[in-house]
C-alpha positions as a printed Julia matrix, in Angstrom:
107×3 Matrix{Float64}:
   8.73  -12.59  -30.5
   7.84   -9.23  -28.99
   5.15   -9.27  -26.32
   3.22   -6.42  -24.81
   2.24   -6.87  -21.17
  -0.65   -4.77  -19.8
  -0.48   -3.38  -16.27
  -2.95   -0.49  -15.8
  -1.73    0.18  -12.27
  -0.17    3.0   -10.32
   3.62    3.02  -10.5
   6.33    5.11   -8.86
   7.16    8.51  -10.37
  10.5     7.5   -11.87
   9.28    4.37  -13.68
   9.0     6.21  -17.05
  12.65    7.28  -16.64
  13.66    3.7   -15.8
  11.83    2.43  -18.89
  13.42    5.13  -21.07
  16.87    4.14  -19.82
  16.06    0.49  -20.62
  14.99    1.6   -24.1
  11.53    0.07  -23.62
   8.43    1.15  -25.45
   5.59    2.0   -23.07
   2.57    4.16  -22.54
   1.62    5.99  -19.37
  -1.24    8.28  -18.49
  -1.9    10.35  -15.41
  -4.8    10.18  -13.0
  -5.83   12.82  -10.5
  -8.26   13.35   -7.66
 -10.49   10.53   -6.49
  -9.28    8.29   -9.31
  -5.68    8.64   -8.08
  -6.76    7.77   -4.55
  -8.62    4.73   -5.87
  -5.57    3.49   -7.77
  -3.38    4.12   -4.71
  -5.68    1.99   -2.56
  -5.44   -0.82   -5.13
  -1.66   -0.42   -5.08
  -1.66   -0.72   -1.29
  -3.59   -3.99   -1.53
  -1.07   -5.25   -4.12
   1.89   -4.34   -1.92
   0.35   -5.99    1.15
  -0.28   -9.18   -0.84
   3.35   -9.17   -1.99
   4.51   -8.74    1.61
   2.29  -11.6     2.78
   3.73  -13.84    0.06
   7.33  -12.86    0.78
   7.93  -10.71    3.88
  10.92   -8.43    3.42
  12.15   -4.95    4.27
  11.68   -3.96    0.62
   8.03   -4.99    0.57
   7.44   -3.34    3.95
   9.0    -0.16    2.56
   6.66   -0.29   -0.44
   3.67   -0.59    1.89
   4.8     2.38    3.96
   5.43    4.48    0.83
   1.96    3.86   -0.59
   0.26    4.17    2.81
   2.04    7.47    3.49
   0.93    8.79    0.09
  -2.69    7.78    0.72
  -2.74    9.27    4.22
  -1.28   12.51    2.9
  -3.99   12.7     0.22
  -6.69   12.02    2.83
  -5.18   14.52    5.29
  -4.52   11.85    7.89
  -1.49   13.08    9.81
   1.29   11.03   11.33
   0.45   12.32   14.79
  -3.17   11.3    14.34
  -2.1     7.81   13.26
   0.25    7.41   16.23
  -2.47    8.58   18.64
  -5.01    6.13   17.18
  -2.5     3.3    17.34
  -1.64    4.06   20.98
  -5.29    4.41   21.93
  -6.12    0.99   20.47
  -3.09   -0.55   22.12
  -4.21    0.82   25.49
  -7.87   -0.16   25.1
  -7.56   -3.44   23.18
  -3.89   -4.37   23.45
  -1.34   -5.33   20.81
  -0.77   -8.72   19.23
   2.08   -9.94   21.43
   0.09  -12.69   23.15
  -0.86  -14.37   19.89
  -4.51  -14.89   20.81
  -6.63  -16.49   18.09
 -10.36  -15.9    18.6
 -12.11  -19.15   17.78
 -15.72  -18.37   18.65
 -18.01  -16.12   20.72
 -21.4   -17.1    22.06
 -24.0   -14.34   22.17
 -26.44  -14.32   25.09
């Protein structure tokens, strides 16, 4: 029995080539502009969920690839990211202490 599985998600650029080499039937379309950014953000969420389920270097690499693509599209530079990260580390710290905020009482 032949089954057709629907995906409708952003995939890496060489996936059509991989599918051709596997002699699979498939259909792709291209998105641009804001729609591409929207699909990339969904892809980032997917990759983060996969990493949470099974942390690995491969999943971390997928996250960095998609995040880098999104940042490039949004003109967020690597230097800007590093500066923001350092600034937050200086003002609010990292996560090394393992603090879990349980509650805060407002006055």
